[in-house]
N, C-alpha and C positions, 0 to 999 in steps of 0.2 A: 537550658529549657529545651533545647530541640533534641537534645539526646534522650530525654524522658518520654517523647511519642516516638524514637526511631533508633533506641538503643545506643546506636553508635554511627561513626561516621559513613560507614558501608548500607547500613540500614536507610540513613538518608537519601544517600546515591540509588539505592534501588529501587525505592519509594519514588523518586524522581523520574528517573529512567521509564518504571513502567507505567507511570502516569502519562510521561509524553508520548510514550508507546500507543497507550490506549487512546489518547487524544488523535492520534495518526490514523488508526482503525477507524475510529468515529468518523473523522471526516471523510474517510472514502465511502462510508456507508451513507453518509451525508450528500454525497456525492450522486450516489445511485439513486437515493429518493429524489432528489431534485429532477433527475433526468426523467423518472418517472411520472414526476408531476408535472412536464410539459404538456401543455395541450397541444400543440403540433405534435408531429411523427418526431423520431429520432434517427438519427442518421450516424454512419460510424464513423465521421468525423466528429461529432457531438461527442461520442464516446472517448474516444481519444482526447479531445480537447478537454474533457472533465479529468483526466488521469494527471496525476502529478508529473512535471517536467523535472528535467535531472540538473538543470542550473537555474539558479533566480538567487537574488539575496540573500545571504546567508547560509544556503544549503550544504556547503561542505558542513559548517559545523551541524545542520540537523542530521546531515549523513554521518557524523563521528558518532554522535548520540546514537542514533538508530542501530550502529554497528556494535555497540554495547550491549546490546538487548540478546544477542546468542550468547556473548560471551559471558555475561552475567548469567544467564541461565544455566550455563555450563556449572559454574561458580558456585552458585548459591542455590539450593534447593527451594528455599522459601521463594527467592524473584521467579525459579522456574514453574513452581505451582502457582503462583499469582497469575502469570501468563498464560501457563496453558488452561486454567479455570476459564480465564477473560475469552481467550481464542475457543475454546467450547463453548461457550456462549455467543459470541458473535458469530462464527462462523456459518452454521448455519442459515441467519439471518442476510449474513452479505452474500453467499452464494446463491440464494434466492433471490434478493434483489436483482445481483448480475445476470440470472437467469432470466427475470423478466425484462430487465433492459434488452436482451439478446433477443425475446420472442417480439419487443416493440419494434424492432430494425425490419426494413424491408426483409422480403426473404434472400435476395440476395447478396445481402449484407451482414447476415448473420453469421458468427462464427464460435469456434469453441471457448465459451465461457472460462474455461482455464487459464487462458491467457492473462485473464485478469486476476482469478482468482489464486492462482498457484504461482506463475511467473513474476506478473508485476506486484504483487503483496510481496513477495518474498526476497525482491532484488534488494541488494547493498551496493548502494553508489559508492561507498567510500574506493571501492578499485577503480571507478570510472575516475573520481575525483584524483586520485592519485597518477593519472596519466597525463595529468596537466594538459599541455596544451593539443593532446592527441584524444582529449575525452570527446566523447560523443556529445554533438549539440543538441539542443533542443528540436529544431528542426530535422536534425537526422534521426532522433530517435522517435518523433512524431511519425515520419515516413516510415520508419523500420514497423514499428504497429500498426499502423495503416495496413502496410503490406504483409505481415502476419498475420493479422486478421482476416485478411482477404484470401489469404492463400489456406487457411483453417475452414473456411465455410461450409465447404461439403465434406467435411472428416468429423461431422458432432452428431 
């Protein structure tokens, strides 16, 4: 019965991974929208706190699944077209929201939004997971992002 909808096992896997990826991106859009909905001001640490951390319960399984997205996009043109269309549709909205978030920050805390829209959104944490005990901790990652954003504030 499953194969009637998905044709074969690969079709089922492709649909599952694509749906999972779309949900992950939608969560990023929801986080940016939540920040913009705050009546109080937004600070740089609020932005970093809203970003996903590398280590949490089940993170390695999530990272393994997310690492399948580029592999499937290379192997399967139907999958690649689905992801490309999805990103084509959501990228302007996401970039616009992040730009609005940056503009709501105090002037001395504004940063280059590409840190989120390019760097953070394209991270593949599987390599961090493979480092085992040498992986970056959540706190190290938070501090790294805060410093990266602070260092970029006068370059945009």
